[in-house]
N, C-alpha and C positions, 0 to 999 in steps of 0.2 A: 494142394490135391489129395484131399485121403492120407493125409500125415505123411505123404513123399514128399522129400525135399528134394531141392534143386542147387546145385552149385552155379553161381556164371564163372564162366572162366577159368574151365580147371583143367590143369596140368594129366597131358594122359600122355606118356611117352615124350615126343621132343614138340608134343602139338596141346592147342588149348582150348578144351571144347566148350563151344559157345553155352552150352547148360550141360551138368550132367548129374544125376541120382546115382550115387555114389552106392547106396542102399541095392539098386536095381541094376546095377552097369548100363545103365541108358544115357546114350549122348543124342544132344535135340541141337543140330547144327540148324543155324537161321542165316540163309544166302541171299546176298544182295546181287544185284545186277552183275558185278564184276564176276560172278563165279559162273558165268554163261562161254564164259574166256578160259577158265580155269577148269575142263572138266576133268582132266586126265591127274591134276593137283588132287584134287577133291576128292577121286577115287583112290589115291593112295593114299590119302590121308584116313580116311575110312576104315580101310584096308588096311591100316597099321593101329590101330584103333580097336577093331575088331579082329584083330591076333594076340590084343591083350585081355578081351574076353566081353569085349562092350558092343552092345547093340549100339548101331547108329541111327538114328533118322534125320532125315532132310526137310526144312519146308523153304518156300520162298521169302524172301523179306515181305513180300506184294498180298502174298496169301495168307501172314500174320496180321497184316493191318487190314485186309478187307473179307478175311471168314477166321475172325479171332476163335470162334466158337466151335467151326468145323477141326481147327488146328488142336483145341483142348479134346475135342472125342476123338481125333486120332492119338494124340497122346496116353489118354485115358486109357485105349483099345489095346494100347500096345505095354502098355504097365499091367493091363489085367490080364495078358494071353502067356501061358505059362512058358 
């Protein structure tokens, strides 16, 4: 994606980000069904990553499968934002 590289399972503090772009400090989390029951834990995880200077965006796994173009468009939008 425009020369931007992502790492899979990148360690940030005590957490592993699903995908991380180190150069842009962007984390992409892909949440499965079980995340509906751990909203508080996910919020804590996001806050911990944000405290370290990362921007975190989340997508539901079914959204990634059903609308990959829309997900990529959102990732591109975030990457191009100042």
